[in-house]
VOGU-3710 file (C-alpha; in Angstrom, 3 decimals, decimal comma):
1> mrllyllllf> 0,000/0,000/0,000  2,850/2,403/0,819  4,504/1,583/-2,523  1,221/2,290/-4,340  0,905/5,618/-2,568  4,494/6,599/-3,467  3,887/5,635/-7,088  0,718/7,726/-7,229  2,445/10,649/-5,577  5,395/10,337/-7,978
11> tsvlfvakpa> 2,988/10,253/-10,943  1,244/13,405/-9,672  4,571/15,210/-9,286  5,613/14,172/-12,797  2,622/15,653/-14,555  2,521/18,910/-12,597  6,231/19,665/-12,782  6,317/20,420/-16,502  6,873/23,967/-17,791  3,723/26,125/-17,637
21> saqqviasel> 3,290/26,099/-21,418  3,042/22,307/-21,403  1,167/21,712/-18,164  -1,696/19,729/-19,637  -2,438/16,033/-19,294  -4,780/13,944/-21,409  -7,442/11,876/-19,620  -5,747/8,546/-20,302  -2,789/9,699/-18,168  -4,911/10,553/-15,110
31> pkqftdsnak> -4,354/8,394/-12,014  -6,982/5,748/-11,293  -6,467/6,217/-7,550  -4,725/8,779/-5,420  -4,291/9,739/-1,792  -4,321/13,475/-1,160  -2,318/15,448/1,367  -4,937/14,792/4,068  -4,705/10,995/3,550  -8,028/11,018/1,683
41> yceweglgln> -8,176/8,018/-0,680  -9,920/8,520/-4,050  -10,815/6,187/-6,913  -11,528/7,075/-10,540  -15,253/7,286/-11,382  -14,928/8,532/-14,963  -15,229/11,783/-16,859  -18,184/13,795/-15,618  -19,969/16,805/-17,049  -17,891/18,492/-19,775
51> nipsylctcs> -15,318/15,692/-19,354  -14,110/16,954/-15,973  -12,422/14,057/-14,101  -14,546/12,680/-11,295  -13,405/10,591/-8,319  -15,131/9,007/-5,319  -13,222/9,781/-2,136  -13,316/8,841/1,528  -14,545/11,705/3,684  -12,009/11,660/6,022
61> nldaakttqt> -15,032/4,997/19,525  -15,953/4,734/23,232  -16,079/8,539/23,632  -18,119/8,807/20,427  -20,659/6,357/21,850  -20,842/8,351/25,073  -21,504/11,548/23,122  -24,578/10,056/21,442  -25,360/7,939/24,556  -25,264/4,766/22,486
71> nalwtsgslg> -23,383/3,093/25,342  -26,593/3,204/27,428  -28,040/0,563/25,077  -25,115/-1,856/25,360  -24,675/-4,922/27,504  -24,306/-3,606/31,072  -25,473/-0,179/29,825  -27,588/2,040/32,054  -30,885/1,124/30,350  -30,406/-2,591/31,041
81> inlsgnglnk> -31,556/-3,650/27,579  -28,269/-5,364/26,564  -28,080/-4,622/22,849  -25,071/-5,457/20,683  -26,478/-6,283/17,251  -25,809/-9,951/17,926  -27,640/-12,225/15,512  -28,333/-9,525/12,924  -26,822/-9,650/9,476  -28,442/-6,436/8,269
91> lglwdggmar> -25,562/-3,933/8,257  -23,850/-2,826/5,040  -20,729/-0,786/4,296  -19,696/0,721/0,973  -16,262/2,327/1,090  -12,970/2,735/-0,727  -11,705/-0,835/-0,493  -11,715/-3,817/1,843  -11,595/-3,885/5,643  -8,958/-6,043/7,336
101> tshieftgri> -11,296/-8,960/7,972  -8,701/-10,930/9,953  -8,370/-8,250/12,657  -8,957/-9,474/16,208  -11,784/-6,936/16,628  -13,778/-8,498/13,798  -13,350/-12,244/14,527  -14,743/-13,418/11,198  -17,833/-11,196/11,319  -17,122/-9,281/8,076
111> mvmdspstls> -18,194/-10,711/4,736  -16,499/-9,157/1,693  -19,214/-9,016/-0,962  -17,145/-8,089/-4,040  -13,461/-7,874/-4,934  -12,067/-4,566/-3,666  -8,717/-3,741/-5,229  -6,906/-2,914/-1,996  -6,925/-3,339/1,740  -8,108/0,041/2,997
121> ahttavagnl> -7,138/1,776/6,244  -10,196/4,016/5,863  -12,617/1,114/5,358  -11,072/-0,767/8,284  -11,494/2,237/10,599  -15,117/2,824/9,531  -15,904/-0,882/10,009  -14,341/-0,664/13,454  -16,499/2,296/14,366  -19,524/0,303/13,256
131> maaginpnai> -18,901/-3,099/14,861  -15,495/-3,632/16,539  -15,851/-6,120/19,405  -14,145/-3,913/22,003  -11,101/-6,064/22,756  -9,538/-2,640/23,030  -12,338/-0,925/25,003  -11,549/2,451/23,451  -12,138/1,093/19,959  -15,485/-0,640/20,574
141> gmssqtqlkn> -17,973/-0,282/17,744  -21,563/0,894/18,119  -22,962/-2,588/17,300  -20,144/-4,655/18,729  -21,434/-8,167/17,971  -23,208/-7,759/14,660  -22,095/-8,949/11,239  -21,087/-6,636/8,407  -21,303/-6,872/4,631  -18,465/-4,930/2,961
151> wnftndnaei> -18,541/-3,644/-0,626  -16,101/-1,455/-2,520  -17,824/1,745/-3,679  -16,787/1,418/-7,358  -20,109/-0,177/-8,427  -22,208/1,017/-5,521  -25,531/1,840/-7,204  -26,088/-1,593/-8,748  -24,923/-3,323/-5,567  -27,173/-1,168/-3,357
161> iaaapdlfvs> -30,219/-1,959/-5,496  -29,505/-5,694/-5,217  -28,647/-5,704/-1,489  -31,334/-3,343/-0,151  -34,007/-6,001/0,594  -31,603/-7,734/3,002  -30,298/-4,658/4,886  -31,597/-2,375/7,620  -28,848/0,275/7,523  -25,727/0,950/5,491
171> nhsyattaaw> -22,842/3,407/5,844  -21,450/5,551/3,010  -18,466/7,654/4,074  -17,463/8,825/0,617  -18,256/11,700/-1,720  -17,505/12,945/-5,189  -14,616/15,327/-5,789  -15,738/18,941/-5,480  -14,047/22,344/-5,454  -10,507/22,145/-4,017
181> tniggnwywy> -8,379/18,996/-3,773  -4,674/18,902/-2,945  -2,659/16,123/-4,614  1,049/15,884/-3,988  1,254/19,496/-2,820  -0,590/20,871/-5,867  -4,126/22,296/-5,810  -6,817/21,209/-8,270  -10,155/22,932/-8,894  -12,936/20,395/-9,616
191> gdttlhptrd> -15,647/22,902/-10,447  -16,947/23,443/-13,978  -15,972/26,913/-15,160  -18,637/26,808/-17,908  -21,367/26,679/-15,243  -19,736/29,103/-12,803  -16,235/30,554/-13,069  -15,418/30,563/-9,342  -17,916/28,279/-7,539  -18,577/24,550/-7,813
201> wkfgyydnrs> -22,092/23,707/-9,013  -22,010/20,286/-7,315  -22,620/21,745/-3,847  -26,311/21,355/-2,969  -27,071/19,596/-6,279  -29,502/16,635/-6,361  -27,696/14,289/-8,743  -28,409/10,955/-10,389  -27,013/8,970/-7,441  -29,315/10,957/-5,087
211> riwdsvmhan> -32,291/9,986/-7,231  -31,292/6,307/-7,282  -30,728/6,179/-3,520  -34,094/7,816/-2,826  -35,745/5,332/-5,166  -34,084/2,361/-3,452  -35,253/3,403/0,018  -38,759/4,120/-1,239  -38,927/0,624/-2,756  -37,404/-1,018/0,365
221> pyylmvkasg> -39,205/0,518/3,355  -37,010/-1,156/6,019  -33,706/0,070/4,534  -32,038/3,338/5,616  -28,777/4,720/4,172  -26,420/6,927/6,201  -24,046/9,269/4,371  -21,167/11,461/5,569  -21,804/15,112/4,684  -18,210/15,629/3,530
231> nnrgngiapg> -15,194/17,633/4,675  -15,311/20,497/2,184  -16,157/23,500/4,344  -13,318/25,989/4,575  -11,284/24,515/1,723  -9,538/27,141/-0,381  -6,265/28,726/-1,413  -4,824/32,220/-1,299  -6,325/34,563/-3,916  -4,326/34,304/-7,126
241> aphfywngsa> -2,350/31,242/-6,025  -1,514/28,863/-8,889  -3,724/25,819/-9,265  -5,003/23,481/-11,948  -8,471/23,540/-13,503  -10,027/21,381/-16,235  -10,183/23,294/-19,518  -12,419/20,774/-21,302  -9,843/18,137/-22,164  -6,899/18,496/-19,793
251> walsttvrds> -5,653/20,066/-16,574  -4,293/23,575/-17,128  -2,502/25,961/-14,806  -4,451/29,029/-13,625  -4,194/31,927/-11,157  -7,889/32,899/-11,362  -9,310/33,837/-7,965  -11,866/31,183/-6,981  -14,010/31,040/-3,859  -13,203/29,253/-0,664
261> vgpfdciptf> -15,874/26,694/0,190  -18,757/27,589/2,491  -19,653/28,262/5,117  -23,111/27,276/3,778  -24,130/25,212/0,742  -21,094/22,916/0,665  -22,533/19,357/0,682  -21,813/17,859/-2,738  -24,225/15,832/-4,899  -25,540/12,634/-3,301
271> gnakniicvg> -25,220/13,977/0,235  -28,385/15,876/-0,747  -30,631/12,833/-1,231  -33,961/13,223/0,571  -34,405/9,883/2,316  -30,880/9,329/3,656  -29,526/10,503/6,979  -26,724/12,910/6,066  -24,254/13,265/8,960  -21,980/16,167/9,894
281> aipvypnglv> -19,256/16,121/12,552  -18,836/17,503/16,067  -16,106/16,815/18,651  -16,524/14,061/21,257  -18,207/14,954/24,549  -17,768/11,846/26,714  -18,906/13,656/29,869  -22,096/15,041/28,379  -23,178/17,912/26,158  -22,941/21,320/27,787
291> gnintlgfss> -23,898/24,637/26,212  -23,778/25,346/22,496  -22,069/22,717/20,359  -20,251/23,700/17,168  -19,475/21,471/14,215  -15,848/20,754/13,429  -14,317/23,248/11,017  -14,277/20,918/8,010  -17,830/19,557/8,397  -19,940/20,503/5,374
301> wgptddgrik> -23,136/22,501/5,887  -26,352/22,813/3,893  -28,758/23,860/2,607  -29,444/21,937/-0,561  -30,030/24,003/-3,692  -33,796/23,706/-3,183  -33,490/24,769/0,476  -33,863/21,419/2,254  -32,278/20,800/5,664  -28,967/18,964/5,397
311> pdlvgssgni> -27,111/17,557/7,231  -29,880/15,725/9,068  -27,802/14,954/12,185  -24,247/15,225/13,503  -22,038/12,558/15,082  -18,724/12,440/16,905  -15,458/12,804/15,067  -11,988/14,217/15,598  -9,066/11,915/16,294  -11,242/8,831/16,863
321> isvgsatdsa> -9,397/5,672/17,863  -10,616/2,775/15,764  -9,332/-0,404/14,164  -6,105/-0,106/12,153  -5,190/-1,989/9,010  -1,426/-2,420/9,494  -1,674/-5,701/11,450  -4,357/-7,921/12,959  -4,017/-6,082/16,273  -3,344/-2,523/15,057
331> yaglggtsia> -5,331/0,572/16,040  -5,362/4,006/14,440  -6,811/7,449/14,989  -8,949/8,951/12,202  -11,361/11,871/11,860  -13,654/13,577/9,387  -17,345/13,137/8,755  -16,346/9,638/7,587  -16,052/8,671/11,246  -19,106/10,652/12,400
341> apnitgslll> -21,404/8,729/10,035  -20,765/5,200/11,414  -21,231/6,587/14,930  -24,857/7,089/13,835  -25,209/4,052/11,541  -24,176/1,417/14,076  -26,389/2,985/16,735  -29,447/2,930/14,463  -29,042/-0,822/14,061  -29,404/-1,213/17,839
351> lqqynhqlkg> -32,753/0,621/17,735  -33,998/-1,893/15,168  -32,852/-4,723/17,416  -34,622/-3,117/20,383  -37,884/-2,676/18,485  -37,858/-6,385/17,686  -37,140/-7,109/21,345  -40,132/-4,974/22,373  -42,658/-5,765/19,655  -41,431/-8,767/17,692
361> rymfnatlka> -41,038/-6,752/14,474  -38,792/-4,144/12,859  -39,428/-0,488/12,060  -39,808/1,207/8,715  -36,863/3,356/7,610  -38,940/6,512/8,117  -39,683/5,476/11,714  -36,020/4,837/12,445  -35,080/8,228/11,001  -37,938/9,936/12,879
371> laihsarrca> -36,819/8,454/16,207  -33,218/9,601/15,718  -34,340/13,131/14,814  -37,064/13,289/17,464  -34,673/12,442/20,294  -31,816/14,653/19,065  -30,445/17,546/21,125  -30,062/20,882/19,356  -26,480/22,069/18,838  -27,507/25,592/19,860
381> vtamgpdyac> -29,315/25,297/23,196  -30,938/28,703/22,711  -32,591/27,586/19,454  -35,853/25,660/19,321  -35,498/24,403/15,772  -33,011/22,988/13,264  -30,248/24,806/11,404  -28,178/24,256/8,275  -24,989/23,461/10,241  -26,170/20,651/12,568
391> gwgipnfrla> -29,520/19,813/11,012  -31,801/18,456/13,726  -28,905/18,052/16,159  -26,987/15,387/18,051  -28,783/12,041/18,447  -29,481/10,817/21,960  -29,926/7,084/21,489  -30,664/6,557/25,169  -33,648/8,906/24,825  -34,684/7,233/21,573
401> aqtmrdsirn> -34,831/3,844/23,310  -36,739/5,323/26,249  -39,220/6,845/23,805  -39,754/3,403/22,298  -40,179/1,759/25,703  -42,542/4,312/27,265  -45,490/3,939/24,923  -47,861/5,655/27,335  -46,370/9,151/27,167  -44,818/8,663/23,742
411> siqevnllnq> -46,629/7,669/20,586  -44,874/6,068/17,596  -47,246/5,509/14,700  -46,712/4,094/11,225  -49,577/5,178/8,989  -50,459/4,655/5,336  -52,019/7,906/4,123  -54,428/7,418/1,236  -54,725/9,935/-1,567  -57,066/12,808/-0,615
421> dsfetfvyll> -57,228/11,515/2,970  -55,938/12,797/6,309  -54,890/11,389/9,679  -55,725/12,704/13,159  -54,662/11,777/16,670  -55,381/13,491/19,988  -53,226/14,449/22,981  -54,026/16,052/26,313  -51,617/18,716/27,568  -50,952/20,415/30,867
431> psdtlkctlv> -49,364/23,903/31,024  -46,023/22,385/32,022  -45,941/20,100/28,967  -43,787/20,601/25,885  -45,462/18,979/22,907  -43,000/17,560/20,368  -44,156/15,952/17,123  -41,834/14,612/14,405  -43,187/13,555/11,015  -40,984/11,690/8,496
441> wtdpkgitaa> -41,847/9,997/5,229  -39,759/8,197/2,609  -40,509/10,312/-0,437  -40,523/9,014/-4,030  -37,435/9,870/-6,076  -37,106/13,443/-7,274  -36,260/14,681/-10,752  -32,578/15,115/-11,567  -32,277/18,253/-13,664  -29,389/19,125/-15,955
451> payndttlkl> -26,353/20,359/-13,984  -26,663/24,006/-13,086  -25,382/26,312/-10,399  -27,940/26,628/-7,558  -31,052/25,245/-9,274  -33,796/25,904/-6,695  -36,397/23,568/-8,264  -38,105/21,671/-5,424  -37,268/17,966/-5,146  -40,129/17,025/-2,813
461> vndldmrvfn> -42,703/14,844/-4,587  -45,383/14,137/-1,958  -45,778/17,195/0,266  -47,259/16,150/3,625  -48,257/18,757/6,189  -48,535/18,511/9,979  -50,522/20,925/12,159  -51,736/21,055/15,779  -55,312/22,254/16,321  -57,323/23,079/19,403
471> lagsvvampf> -60,790/21,543/19,609  -62,305/24,794/18,330  -60,545/24,096/15,036  -57,855/26,777/15,196  -54,221/26,035/14,322  -52,058/26,494/17,440  -48,715/25,112/16,182  -46,948/24,689/12,829  -43,645/23,046/11,806  -40,193/24,593/11,864
481> vlnpanpalp> -38,968/26,223/8,669  -35,620/27,668/7,608  -34,891/30,378/5,044  -32,336/29,225/2,434  -32,034/32,778/1,138  -30,620/33,759/4,542  -29,280/30,466/5,920  -27,814/31,926/9,126  -31,241/32,967/10,430  -32,761/30,798/13,205
491> atsgdnfrdn> -35,740/28,603/12,441  -39,256/30,016/12,521  -42,567/28,189/12,075  -44,759/27,977/9,010  -45,584/25,822/5,996  -42,663/23,491/5,252  -42,965/22,712/1,531  -39,356/21,592/1,035  -38,498/18,782/3,469  -39,785/15,253/3,997
501> veqimqtnlp> -39,146/15,837/7,714  -41,424/18,124/9,717  -41,246/18,867/13,418  -43,377/20,869/15,830  -42,293/21,867/19,328  -44,753/23,909/21,361  -44,780/25,009/25,009  -47,210/26,825/27,310  -50,445/25,715/25,701  -53,486/25,806/28,030
511> sawykvkvkh> -54,648/22,539/29,592  -56,875/20,892/26,996  -57,203/18,242/24,351  -55,431/18,967/21,068  -55,548/17,375/17,638  -52,419/16,537/15,645  -53,374/16,298/11,982  -51,415/15,086/8,942  -52,648/15,612/5,399  -51,105/16,249/1,987
521> kgtlqngssq> -51,136/18,963/-0,649  -52,402/18,288/-4,149  -52,426/14,695/-5,342  -50,060/11,997/-4,123  -47,826/10,564/-6,835  -49,861/8,378/-9,230  -52,869/8,843/-6,951  -51,333/6,205/-4,714  -50,803/6,237/-0,946  -47,854/7,546/1,092
531> rfslvisgsn> -46,594/5,804/4,210  -45,398/8,083/7,016  -44,104/7,796/10,578  -45,154/10,092/13,405  -43,504/10,346/16,840  -45,253/12,391/19,552  -43,911/13,134/23,043  -44,697/15,492/25,878  -48,351/14,720/26,509  -49,122/14,135/30,187
541> tltalpvtya> -52,511/12,654/29,420  -52,217/10,208/32,316  -50,417/12,381/34,865  -53,511/13,219/36,912  -55,071/9,775/36,611  -55,026/7,098/39,297  -52,965/4,632/37,247  -49,250/5,009/36,499  -48,163/2,938/33,528  -44,723/1,486/32,899
551> slvarqisas> -45,237/0,139/29,376  -47,744/-0,767/26,680  -46,644/-3,132/23,899  -48,559/-4,916/21,136  -47,066/-7,776/19,112  -48,273/-10,473/16,757  -47,878/-13,982/18,190  -49,541/-16,007/15,425  -51,321/-15,525/12,122  -54,605/-14,930/13,980
561> eielnwqtvq> -53,473/-13,511/17,353  -52,057/-10,224/18,617  -50,969/-9,942/22,235  -51,180/-6,707/24,238  -49,018/-6,408/27,337  -48,933/-3,507/29,765  -47,668/-2,851/33,256  -48,720/-0,494/36,010  -46,524/0,623/38,887  -49,314/2,347/40,823
571> einnkgfeiy> -53,106/1,980/40,884  -55,512/4,145/42,880  -59,231/3,387/42,772  -58,733/1,513/39,470  -61,828/-0,359/38,311  -60,267/-1,844/35,180  -59,355/-1,552/31,516  -61,332/-1,685/28,299  -59,401/-2,663/25,150  -60,143/-1,049/21,778
581> hgntpnnmes> -59,150/-2,197/18,279  -59,499/-0,893/14,739  -58,049/-1,047/11,236  -57,548/2,720/11,368  -56,546/4,818/14,396  -59,700/6,930/14,066  -62,260/4,128/14,025  -61,906/1,711/16,946  -64,390/-0,380/18,872  -64,285/-2,179/22,193
591> igalagngns> -63,094/-5,789/21,988  -62,749/-6,795/25,642  -62,036/-5,786/29,225  -59,848/-6,719/32,202  -60,351/-5,965/35,888  -57,912/-3,651/37,663  -56,258/-4,042/41,063  -58,044/-1,237/42,911  -55,355/0,340/45,075  -51,784/-0,879/44,770
601> nkvhsykyif> -48,182/0,328/44,789  -46,854/-2,925/43,315  -45,995/-3,677/39,700  -48,890/-5,425/37,954  -48,666/-7,000/34,512  -51,670/-7,341/32,203  -52,108/-9,364/29,039  -54,891/-9,453/26,505  -54,904/-11,611/23,356  -56,953/-10,349/20,434
611> tnhtgfvgtq> -57,988/-13,113/18,048  -59,196/-12,693/14,492  -59,877/-16,181/13,170  -59,515/-15,047/9,555  -56,110/-13,371/10,064  -55,000/-9,746/9,738  -54,870/-7,457/6,721  -52,994/-4,162/7,092  -51,875/-2,314/10,205  -53,833/-3,116/13,397
621> yfkikqldrd> -54,376/-0,324/15,969  -55,060/-0,643/19,707  -55,613/1,607/22,710  -56,666/1,094/26,323  -59,429/2,901/28,166  -58,718/3,026/31,904  -61,851/3,166/34,096  -61,874/4,685/37,578  -64,377/3,541/40,232  -65,814/7,065/40,415
631> gkfsystivs> -66,688/7,036/36,707  -63,682/8,902/35,328  -61,778/7,404/32,418  -58,873/8,113/30,074  -57,325/6,611/26,965  -53,752/5,487/26,468  -51,756/6,398/23,406  -52,376/4,276/20,324  -50,074/1,353/19,557  -49,971/-0,487/16,257
641> vvptepftiq> -48,910/-3,826/14,807  -47,952/-4,450/11,183  -48,658/-8,154/10,478  -45,421/-9,963/9,692  -47,099/-12,446/7,337  -50,378/-11,623/5,569  -51,810/-15,144/5,991  -55,539/-14,407/5,874  -58,969/-15,463/4,717  -60,056/-12,235/3,064
651> svipnpfenq> -63,619/-13,201/2,165  -66,005/-15,957/1,087  -68,558/-14,889/-1,518  -71,423/-15,538/-1,241  -72,197/-16,596/2,321  -74,684/-18,329/2,532  -73,625/-20,175/-0,649  -75,265/-22,768/-2,857  -73,271/-24,962/-5,253  -70,222/-22,721/-5,561
661> ciiryqspqs> -68,406/-20,096/-3,528  -65,286/-18,014/-4,148  -62,587/-18,060/-1,480  -60,264/-15,039/-1,389  -57,091/-15,680/0,639  -53,470/-14,621/1,132  -50,660/-17,083/1,841  -47,603/-15,628/0,081  -44,973/-17,660/1,960  -46,437/-21,140/1,760
671> aaklsfydsq> -48,977/-23,399/0,120  -52,176/-23,866/2,122  -54,803/-26,547/2,712  -58,511/-25,689/2,544  -60,989/-27,918/4,405  -64,772/-27,851/4,989  -66,145/-29,607/8,117  -69,843/-30,122/8,766  -71,555/-29,547/12,127  -70,608/-33,076/13,241
681> gtlalnlelp> -66,895/-32,453/12,577  -66,825/-34,657/9,470  -64,534/-33,603/6,635  -66,721/-32,709/3,649  -64,187/-31,214/1,226  -60,401/-30,928/1,117  -58,239/-28,879/-1,325  -54,564/-27,881/-1,479  -54,016/-24,286/-2,586  -50,841/-22,708/-3,988
691> ahenasipvn> -48,887/-19,934/-2,260  -50,333/-16,630/-3,418  -50,403/-12,986/-2,365  -54,005/-12,333/-3,365  -55,877/-15,340/-4,759  -59,536/-15,884/-5,654  -60,340/-19,614/-5,845  -63,751/-20,910/-6,998  -64,830/-23,978/-4,988  -67,432/-26,445/-6,279
701> ttgmakgiyl> -69,681/-27,466/-3,355  -72,305/-29,408/-5,323  -71,829/-32,639/-3,331  -72,140/-30,987/0,099  -75,383/-31,186/2,073  -77,308/-28,132/3,270  -76,180/-26,858/6,675  -73,481/-25,064/8,717  -69,814/-25,646/7,853  -66,506/-24,646/9,367
711> lvlenlasge> -63,963/-23,554/6,757  -60,344/-24,131/7,880  -57,335/-22,665/6,030  -54,024/-24,214/7,156  -50,544/-22,815/6,386  -48,613/-25,941/5,375  -45,253/-24,461/6,407  -46,084/-23,141/9,866  -49,156/-25,210/10,753  -51,132/-22,020/11,522
721> klhlklikse> -54,894/-22,422/11,048  -57,591/-19,843/10,297  -61,290/-20,610/10,280  -64,660/-19,128/9,349  -68,265/-20,337/9,734  -70,233/-20,742/6,483  -73,776/-21,724/5,600  -74,881/-23,770/2,584  -78,456/-22,834/1,823  -79,320/-25,354/-0,912
//
């Protein structure tokens, strides 16, 4: 590797040391890889717009975890939930080469998915930040026992499309060359002088890779990509200093005065994708965050050209000790946003593991992103909203996990919004409450326009809106908005028509019920639906009630059963609980009740199993009505379950039937057996049905006698059985 670096450096010196009149190089002589003066490794991507050379480059652990409070989730962490990513194989890494898979911190847990050309110190360090075992405690990764799939970034788009269905999160600590790059002591300008003579058009631009990445995450709703914002801010040279620019066919020497980068609008190309989490860099704060937090000087800031908020979050960087590539027991210190990104990526994987631990299922990518943003701490403590330097702030993964666990005072909802429809949920506030609502949706891909400097055309496709109303129908709170025309201004509130993230934070509202409403402008793309995730905190609905809850969790336990579990730590005058269910959060009906424990200061656990003998179609919603002995009552927050396997009897038409009926069923994972039993339990008809997502099967019942029958649909793989009573009339 050192020999390769010296050869590249020697090549660079050769072609820049010619006399000024001959200082041009044809494209075939350009290096395929290089390492710049800041140890940034770059690989050839091809000739870009107007044949300007384009390269993909790297953007450059216990203290980092303490800064984002990821360590609270670990084994022996303060939350006691013992997460390490163990058993998951859902983490991906695209980077500039191959990690040292034989390192003692990885112990065979890295799978190299392609054939990277070189062993990479950068890739090894990023992998360490993601999932090092912690043999050296200072180098422990965020998900210290998970597995990792490692790709080289040379063919990333095709590989991402293929791998997305099998991943939850992936890390991308690389960026395209933009503005100033120093190679071998010589400065190169990577802007296009035909689009702007002194500024690089790539900053803030929504490029083809952005469009592809947004499309991939929209098509794979459990997959979330994390991208380093880049280290471009502040790059520049003295006015009039000699440098090379691309004149259309070769590098040429110039002394034209060109701009230094930033401070705003300096995130290049695919760091501006809508659905990713773009990550900037702050220093480590192992003893806690105090006062205003500033990004590191190199960390690239937004906005995007169309005014969207980027970066989304910031993570720890600086001289971060991670895994080294020199030997199987080496360690090295690296920095840059390259190291901040995996600080976030590995932590997000733990939240997916925790959701499965709580509910038996995984979250959508929009929910995972919403939780990270919702629980983040602002960089500027005096500001209520986001900014273009830190985005939504510094994640607090301890708080994110607590938000997931406390489903009484926090609501996490995954909703499918139909075209021309709206969604409403209600909260009760006391004057001391701070209402916080975070809305995130995975938007369809935007349109990639022809390269231009600062094209402000909006990239948002489905524009969802969130508002808080009082019961008189007046709007009392609107989302944060920023002004891209004056990016240093603090956030205000208003109509956010740019971002696919909206957040409301409101204090000092009078005690009352309030409505949180989500709807959309215009028509959703293709008249279809748009899934969104909504996190709400700050409602003290149950504070004044005689029951103190510890948890409320709903999970599917079979094809026809959903189990609700909740705990109370205090009950005063508690008569009992009434359980409500519905296929939408706004239309629920009572399905059962359980007695309470009157007066108690002990922990009591409750369980209710909801059975639908024909299975579940779509998201199932539940809430609990607590009844006091003096007649008072209150509702819990709404919890939801997305069925893991749509094994259902959808309908039987007609019922009663005569000599034929049509069975509509879903059994996409397995063939099924259909049986009719008469009132004496005798088998009257038996059919084997193929696996199908949405089948309509005509059944000839001519030979069956008149009477009542029990239809049984059995999943031949799992043995699960669904049943429905039918009547043959003739």
